[in-house]
N, C-alpha and C positions, 0 to 999 in steps of 0.2 A: 687191165681190162677184164673185163664178164663178158660173155654176150647176154644180153636181155631179150633179145627177141625183133621180130620183123615186123612191121607194119608198109602200107602202098606206099612210104615216105622213101624204105630202104632199111636195114640192118642197123639195131642198134647195140650200142654197145656202154658199160657201163665203170668207171673208176671212183673208190670211194677215198672219203678224205684220207691223207696219208702215205696214197698209192705213189707207184710209182710209174712214174712216165719216160724213156727213152726213145730218143730224136735224133736216129741218123746213128752216129758211132761215140755221139756225145755222153758224157757221165748221167748215171738216171738223176731221175727228180722231182721230191717228193712235193708232191699236190696239195695245199692245204685242207682244198673242200672239194663237196663230190662234183661229177663232172657226168652228163649224157652227152656221146656223140652219137653220129648221125652218120653211117657212107651212104650214100645214096647209091642207085646200083646201075645209073645212067645219065648222072652229071658232071660237072669239072668243079666237083667241091666237097669239101667235106665242112663238120657244123657241130664246135663244142656249144652246150646249156649247161652253164658255170653252177655251181651255189653260189651261196652265201659263205662271204664275203667277198669274194672275185668279185675286181670290177666291169668285167664284161658280163651282163647275162647272156648273149651271143655272141661267139666269136666261130666266121666264117674263115677255112681257110680255102681261097681256090687252089686246084689243087687237076693233076689229070684225073680221069675217070677210077676210082678203087676197085680196084683186081680183088678176089681172092685164090691165089694162087695154092691153097691146102687148106683146109677148113677153120683154120685158128690164127688166119695170118691173112692181113688184108693190106696192100701195098698202093700208093697213089706218089706221085713225085708233086711236092708242095711249089708252088709255081710264085711266092711271097706277095700274090696282092692275097690283101684279106679284108674284109668285110666285119664291123664290131657294132652292137651294140651295148650302148653304157648301161649297169644297172640306177646310176645315180637319176639322171636326167633322162634317159628314156633315148639318148641322139647316136645316130646311127652316119659311121662314117667308114668310106674307105680307106683303108692305111697302107703304108710300106708299099705306094706307090712308087717311089727311090730304089729301092733294092730291086720291085720288078725291070723297072728298065734299066739299072747295073745287069742284074743277070738277065738280060734278052738278048744285050749287046755282045756284052764275056762270053755268054755262054751259048749264045747264038740260038735261040729259042726260035724253032721255024713257023714260018708265017699264020699256020695254020692254028698252033698254039696261043699265037700272040693275040690270034681273033677272037681264040675260043676264051682265051683269060680272062681279055679285056670287054668282053663281053656280057661272060661270069659274074664278075665284079659290079657290074651296073645293073643285072637283073636281080641279085643278091642283097645291093642296096636296095631297090626296087620294093624285095619281097619281101626282107625285115623291117624295113620303116613301115608297109603297111598290116604289118603282121600276119601276112599269107602264110597259113600252114607247109610246114613244119614250123613256122616260128611264130606263131600264133599262141596257142595252147597245147596244141598236141605233144610237145615235147615234157611238159610238166609232169606227162604220167610216168614217164622213163627216167627223169631225174630225178620224183620220186621215189623210183621204188632205191634208187642207192643210198638216197640221202635215212630213207627206211631201215635200210641192211646196220647202219652203225645204229642204232637204237635198238633195231631187235635181231 
């Protein structure tokens, strides 16, 4: 990903179509469409705003608060709960609740983490459904910067 800039919502990064993403120790995956990613400064989530034809217009990962241990490195722990707005019908749902429950028990998530993660998922569902910023129109400027870099 490349750094795009910052605003009141946090730090934005972008990935052009064909870019590679690596998660943990898994092999890199080639992504077919553009993505703008938001790392908020003090919230328990990150958000992917996906170009077409990705089925999810918005994909929010409930995570620990992102931190920047080095200028070009962001880290957080994915807590498995996700909030998705689908491109085709605009519906919004919380997904992977079964994964969260399994990992909550198996990995012994502390109660503080469980409370923060479940509250964050509900808050995100409401915000994404309502189109509250940055889930309304704010992300479009950042996503267009990545999409435009393909043709320009």
